[in-house]
Residue, then its C-alpha position, 0 to 999 in steps of 0.5 A: x500500500x505505501x507509495x514508492x518513488x514519484x513517477x513523472x506524469x506524461x499527460x498534460x495536466x489541466x489548470x484549476x483555480x483554488x480559493x484558500x481562506x485564511x493563512x493555513x494551519x501551519x502559519x497559525x503556529x510555526x514560522x514559514x518554511x520557505x520564501x516561495x510565493x504562492x505564484x511560484x507553485x506553478x513551477x513545482x512538481x505536483x504529487x497526488x496520493x490515493x487515500x489508501x496510500x496515506x492509510x494504511x500506507x504511510x501509517x501502517x505499511x511504510x518502512x520509512x514512517x515514524x510511529x509512536x508505538x507498534x500500531x495495529x496491523x503493523x507488518x511483522x517485518x516492521x515490528x520490534x525484534x525480540x521485544x527490543x523496543x528502545x532499539x526499535x524507536x531509535x532510528x525513527x526518533x533520529x529521522x523525526x529529530x532531523x525533520x523537526x529541527x529543520x522545519x519546525x520553529x514556533x511563532x513567538x507567542x507560542x514560545x512565550x507560552x512554553x516558557x510560562x508553562x515550564x519555567x525550566x525552559x529558561x534554565x538551559x545551561x551548558x557545563x564544561x562539556x557543552x552538555x545542555x541541561x534544564x534541572x527539570x523532569x517532565x512527565x506526560x500523563x495520559x489517562x483518559x482515552x488510550x486507543x489502539x490496544x494501549x494500556x493505562x498505567x496507574x498514577x502510582x507508577x509515575x509517582x515512583x519515578x517522580x519521588x526517585x527524581x526528587x530524592x536524587x536532586x533534593x533541590x528547590x532549583x529543580x522542576x517537575x513539569x506535568x502535562x496531562x489530559x486528565x482534569x483530576x490528576x493535578x489535585x491528586x499529585x498535590x495530595x499524594x506525591x512526596x515531591x514538595x522539595x521541588x517546584x511543580x509546574x503545568x500549563x495553566x488554564x487549559x482544557x482537560x477531560x474526564x472519563x474516557x473522552x479525548x480532548x480532540x473529540x470532546x472539544x471539536x469546536x475549539x480546535x485552535x485552542x486545543x492545537x495551541x495547548x497541545x503544542x505548548x505541552x509538547x515543547x514544554x515537555x521537551x525542555x527537560x533532562x529526564x522524561x517519564x511517559x507512555x505510548x503517545x504521539x505527543x511524547x514522541x514529538x517531545x523526544x524529536x525536539x530533544x533527541x538526548x531524551x531517547x536515553x534519558x526517558x522511561x516509557x511506563x507502557x513498556x513491559x516491566x522486564x523492558x522498563x528502566x527500574x526506579x532504582x536504576x533511574x535514580x542512579x541515572x539522575x544522580x550521575x547526570x547531575x554529578x557530571x554537570x556539576x549541578 
């Protein structure tokens, strides 16, 4: 199903005029990609795809696509070998990071909101070895809808890693940034987690859901708001030294923005024997900040 290399059309193409309203989704959130003017488009190649080339083509069947988990219907040849999930993600995250660094630049108003959501964004420093660090742990906690066979890990699993991080750094200069779609999570964290020595931050005044309803399904009439809030969370999540997350496209996007997180993150959706243990994670945190002279 997935498309191969483009084939040059030998027949002549008809002229058509399209009326586009607005500035398009891209320019609502990101810097322009190129200096090409609309009139220049007539000199560019025209590509067409059939619907099934997109789905299941790119989505499920193409070996060059990036994926946030092993989606249903994924061919056996494209699945993780012997359960080696971290190795399976590595080349896709590398490709994703290349594309994101080349094309995705937030508009200033969104960048300002990212820094407001996660104050650690402005902490970015470099040690003597030019290693960037933020003094921050980010957590993406998605506990409303999780389709396509994904499980919902208990909040206590996230708690164990957050408390391990807090125990390692023991400094009010550090932040835990929380991004969640669940309206009940933040109050539970404040009541139940032993992380009071650190700063807790989250994006304020955002739409959150309850039960099993996704944000994008529940608030279909507020797409610009939910788009912006989702992008702010993605970029704020990426401004960290360690990342706790589950299977999610938002989590993968955050790693594309900060590729070092591939080796400094814990996926709580991994089977227990494939997941980094809490004690190992705590040791990783201690060693990281020791080498950065924090």
